[in-house]
N, CA and C atoms as an extended XYZ file, in Angstrom:
228
Properties=species:S:1:pos:R:3:atomname:S:1:resname:S:1:resid:I:1 pbc="F F F"
N       112.709       90.590      161.024 N   MET     1
C       112.276       91.429      162.147 CA  MET     1
C       112.778       92.835      161.948 C   MET     1
N       111.937       93.788      162.292 N   THR     2
C       112.298       95.188      162.101 CA  THR     2
C       112.051       95.948      163.386 C   THR     2
N       112.634       97.091      163.543 N   ASP     3
C       112.482       97.914      164.779 CA  ASP     3
C       111.401       98.974      164.581 C   ASP     3
N       110.602       98.840      163.497 N   TYR     4
C       109.474       99.755      163.236 CA  TYR     4
C       108.438       99.727      164.395 C   TYR     4
N       107.991      100.844      164.797 N   LYS     5
C       107.019      101.038      165.891 CA  LYS     5
C       105.758      101.675      165.224 C   LYS     5
N       104.642      100.768      165.057 N   PRO     6
C       103.403      101.316      164.501 CA  PRO     6
C       102.967      102.645      165.037 C   PRO     6
N       102.346      103.511      164.209 N   ILE     7
C       101.781      104.666      164.790 CA  ILE     7
C       100.324      104.531      165.165 C   ILE     7
N        99.805      105.357      165.944 N   PRO     8
C        98.338      105.184      166.315 CA  PRO     8
C        97.460      105.340      165.075 C   PRO     8
N        96.335      104.554      165.091 N   CYS     9
C        95.455      104.522      163.965 CA  CYS     9
C        94.869      105.954      163.626 C   CYS     9
N        94.568      106.701      164.615 N   ALA    10
C        94.061      108.007      164.380 CA  ALA    10
C        95.007      108.898      163.660 C   ALA    10
N        96.321      108.735      163.949 N   LEU    11
C        97.343      109.560      163.212 CA  LEU    11
C        97.479      109.038      161.814 C   LEU    11
N        97.390      107.712      161.555 N   HIS    12
C        97.405      107.206      160.217 CA  HIS    12
C        96.276      107.697      159.420 C   HIS    12
N        95.054      107.651      160.002 N   SER    13
C        93.882      108.276      159.340 CA  SER    13
C        94.129      109.712      158.962 C   SER    13
N        94.736      110.516      159.850 N   GLN    14
C        95.011      111.878      159.620 CA  GLN    14
C        95.910      112.126      158.355 C   GLN    14
N        96.947      111.263      158.236 N   TYR    15
C        97.887      111.212      157.080 CA  TYR    15
C        97.119      110.915      155.784 C   TYR    15
N        96.221      109.967      155.967 N   GLU    16
C        95.538      109.495      154.750 CA  GLU    16
C        94.558      110.584      154.219 C   GLU    16
N        93.951      111.365      155.099 N   LEU    17
C        93.113      112.441      154.736 CA  LEU    17
C        93.915      113.541      154.092 C   LEU    17
N        95.075      113.889      154.526 N   LEU    18
C        95.970      114.912      153.950 CA  LEU    18
C        96.474      114.417      152.560 C   LEU    18
N        96.662      113.148      152.406 N   ALA    19
C        97.041      112.593      151.041 CA  ALA    19
C        95.857      112.726      150.194 C   ALA    19
N        94.696      112.296      150.601 N   MET    20
C        93.526      112.330      149.773 CA  MET    20
C        93.116      113.735      149.256 C   MET    20
N        93.316      114.776      150.048 N   HIS    21
C        93.002      116.061      149.784 CA  HIS    21
C        94.162      116.758      149.185 C   HIS    21
N        95.315      116.093      148.975 N   ARG    22
C        96.543      116.709      148.327 CA  ARG    22
C        96.880      118.059      149.092 C   ARG    22
N        96.854      118.041      150.367 N   THR    23
C        97.081      119.177      151.211 CA  THR    23
C        98.560      119.360      151.331 C   THR    23
N        99.134      120.582      150.995 N   PRO    24
C       100.609      120.842      151.228 CA  PRO    24
C       100.932      120.800      152.686 C   PRO    24
N       102.027      120.101      153.004 N   VAL    25
C       102.379      119.941      154.507 CA  VAL    25
C       103.832      120.142      154.651 C   VAL    25
N       104.187      120.340      155.917 N   ARG    26
C       105.620      120.372      156.360 CA  ARG    26
C       105.801      119.205      157.321 C   ARG    26
N       106.719      118.257      156.955 N   VAL    27
C       106.938      117.072      157.761 CA  VAL    27
C       108.241      117.262      158.547 C   VAL    27
N       108.275      117.071      159.839 N   THR    28
C       109.457      117.078      160.759 CA  THR    28
C       109.815      115.729      161.092 C   THR    28
N       111.176      115.403      161.077 N   LEU    29
C       111.640      114.023      161.283 CA  LEU    29
C       112.316      113.947      162.634 C   LEU    29
N       112.112      112.913      163.349 N   ALA    30
C       112.803      112.696      164.696 CA  ALA    30
C       114.271      112.472      164.550 C   ALA    30
N       114.741      111.751      163.629 N   GLU    31
C       116.193      111.445      163.555 CA  GLU    31
C       117.057      112.651      163.444 C   GLU    31
N       116.595      113.582      162.535 N   THR    32
C       117.490      114.756      162.202 CA  THR    32
C       116.942      116.091      162.772 C   THR    32
N       115.665      116.133      162.990 N   GLY    33
C       114.962      117.345      163.346 CA  GLY    33
C       114.678      118.291      162.171 C   GLY    33
N       115.161      117.776      160.999 N   ASN    34
C       114.913      118.525      159.713 CA  ASN    34
C       113.486      118.374      159.360 C   ASN    34
N       112.987      119.357      158.481 N   SER    35
C       111.680      119.274      157.957 CA  SER    35
C       111.731      119.299      156.385 C   SER    35
N       110.711      118.770      155.852 N   GLN    36
C       110.522      118.795      154.415 CA  GLN    36
C       109.118      119.221      154.052 C   GLN    36
N       108.956      120.051      153.105 N   ALA    37
C       107.616      120.494      152.559 CA  ALA    37
C       107.330      119.679      151.347 C   ALA    37
N       106.055      119.412      151.227 N   GLY    38
C       105.590      118.647      150.040 CA  GLY    38
C       104.054      118.220      150.109 C   GLY    38
N       103.733      117.380      149.365 N   ILE    39
C       102.348      116.853      149.257 CA  ILE    39
C       102.435      115.362      149.512 C   ILE    39
N       101.681      114.852      150.490 N   ILE    40
C       101.587      113.363      150.614 CA  ILE    40
C       100.950      112.776      149.461 C   ILE    40
N       101.520      111.818      148.760 N   ILE    41
C       100.817      111.133      147.647 CA  ILE    41
C       100.521      109.774      147.856 C   ILE    41
N       101.009      109.238      148.959 N   ASP    42
C       100.771      107.741      149.180 CA  ASP    42
C       101.332      107.361      150.559 C   ASP    42
N       100.751      106.264      151.052 N   ILE    43
C       101.263      105.691      152.240 CA  ILE    43
C       101.494      104.156      151.907 C   ILE    43
N       102.685      103.683      152.011 N   THR    44
C       102.971      102.306      151.557 CA  THR    44
C       103.479      101.493      152.766 C   THR    44
N       103.439      100.138      152.575 N   ALA    45
C       104.065       99.291      153.573 CA  ALA    45
C       104.908       98.234      152.838 C   ALA    45
N       106.060       98.038      153.275 N   ARG    46
C       107.049       97.026      152.800 CA  ARG    46
C       107.764       96.367      153.929 C   ARG    46
N       107.781       95.075      153.978 N   ASN    47
C       108.569       94.435      154.946 CA  ASN    47
C       108.216       94.777      156.381 C   ASN    47
N       106.921       95.033      156.563 N   GLY    48
C       106.482       95.399      157.997 CA  GLY    48
C       106.725       96.903      158.399 C   GLY    48
N       107.186       97.767      157.431 N   VAL    49
C       107.505       99.082      157.750 CA  VAL    49
C       106.601       99.980      156.822 C   VAL    49
N       105.941      101.026      157.518 N   GLU    50
C       105.100      101.860      156.670 CA  GLU    50
C       105.790      103.130      156.376 C   GLU    50
N       105.602      103.634      155.177 N   HIS    51
C       106.217      104.888      154.671 CA  HIS    51
C       105.237      105.818      154.095 C   HIS    51
N       105.476      107.121      154.322 N   LEU    52
C       104.743      108.154      153.725 CA  LEU    52
C       105.535      108.569      152.437 C   LEU    52
N       104.875      108.655      151.300 N   VAL    53
C       105.559      109.140      150.076 CA  VAL    53
C       105.221      110.639      150.005 C   VAL    53
N       106.252      111.400      150.001 N   LEU    54
C       106.012      112.856      149.895 CA  LEU    54
C       106.602      113.338      148.640 C   LEU    54
N       105.752      114.160      147.819 N   GLN    55
C       106.188      114.762      146.678 CA  GLN    55
C       106.612      116.145      147.042 C   GLN    55
N       108.002      116.339      146.895 N   CYS    56
C       108.715      117.545      147.088 CA  CYS    56
C       109.138      118.171      145.820 C   CYS    56
N       109.576      119.461      145.951 N   PRO    57
C       110.001      120.116      144.637 CA  PRO    57
C       111.236      119.394      144.023 C   PRO    57
N       111.946      118.670      144.831 N   GLU    58
C       113.122      117.965      144.351 CA  GLU    58
C       112.826      116.548      143.836 C   GLU    58
N       111.513      116.076      144.053 N   GLY    59
C       111.179      114.778      143.669 CA  GLY    59
C       110.473      114.011      144.749 C   GLY    59
N       110.168      112.773      144.627 N   GLU    60
C       109.622      111.919      145.675 CA  GLU    60
C       110.480      111.440      146.632 C   GLU    60
N       110.144      111.339      147.843 N   THR    61
C       110.839      110.872      148.987 CA  THR    61
C       109.939      109.970      149.845 C   THR    61
N       110.559      108.879      150.421 N   GLU    62
C       109.789      108.116      151.392 CA  GLU    62
C       110.304      108.264      152.789 C   GLU    62
N       109.349      108.511      153.616 N   LEU    63
C       109.752      108.769      155.082 CA  LEU    63
C       108.997      107.764      155.975 C   LEU    63
N       109.714      107.103      156.869 N   ARG    64
C       109.106      106.093      157.717 CA  ARG    64
C       108.169      106.845      158.711 C   ARG    64
N       106.871      106.184      158.864 N   LEU    65
C       105.944      106.819      159.678 CA  LEU    65
C       106.379      106.941      161.057 C   LEU    65
N       107.102      106.030      161.572 N   ASP    66
C       107.567      106.129      163.004 CA  ASP    66
C       108.653      107.150      163.183 C   ASP    66
N       109.211      107.784      162.116 N   ASN    67
C       110.226      108.766      162.287 CA  ASN    67
C       109.744      110.202      162.206 C   ASN    67
N       108.419      110.345      161.994 N   ILE    68
C       107.779      111.638      161.826 CA  ILE    68
C       107.264      112.068      163.193 C   ILE    68
N       107.766      113.293      163.612 N   THR    69
C       107.450      113.856      164.865 CA  THR    69
C       106.244      114.878      164.741 C   THR    69
N       106.089      115.431      163.543 N   GLU    70
C       105.025      116.447      163.288 CA  GLU    70
C       104.788      116.571      161.841 C   GLU    70
N       103.500      116.794      161.541 N   ILE    71
C       103.065      117.142      160.175 CA  ILE    71
C       102.092      118.305      160.370 C   ILE    71
N       102.432      119.500      159.720 N   SER    72
C       101.557      120.658      159.744 CA  SER    72
C       101.142      121.022      158.302 C   SER    72
N        99.897      121.499      158.222 N   GLU    73
C        99.490      122.073      156.998 CA  GLU    73
C       100.223      123.316      156.630 C   GLU    73
N       100.436      123.575      155.358 N   ILE    74
C       101.124      124.912      154.850 CA  ILE    74
C       100.013      125.649      154.168 C   ILE    74
N        99.803      126.889      154.765 N   ASP    75
C        98.912      127.817      154.084 CA  ASP    75
C        99.382      128.142      152.716 C   ASP    75
N        98.410      128.225      151.852 N   GLN    76
C        98.679      128.670      150.460 CA  GLN    76
C        98.226      130.129      150.196 C   GLN    76
C-alpha cells in the first residue's frame, strides 16, 4: 500500500502534452517548495506511484506526480 494520491486526468494529460512537445518547464514541489527546470521526457508508474521523469542540466530526475504543485512553461 502507498500514500500516493492520483492527480486529476486533465492534469495528467497536460503533463503528457508537455512531454510530447519537449517543452521546457519549471516544476515546483510541495515537499520543499523548491523548483527545477528541465524537459519532461516520460511519465512512469511503479508500485502504484506515478513519476514525471525530468531531464535537467544535471541529469534525469524522477518526481512524484502528487508532489508537484505547479508546472509552468519556460520561454525560450
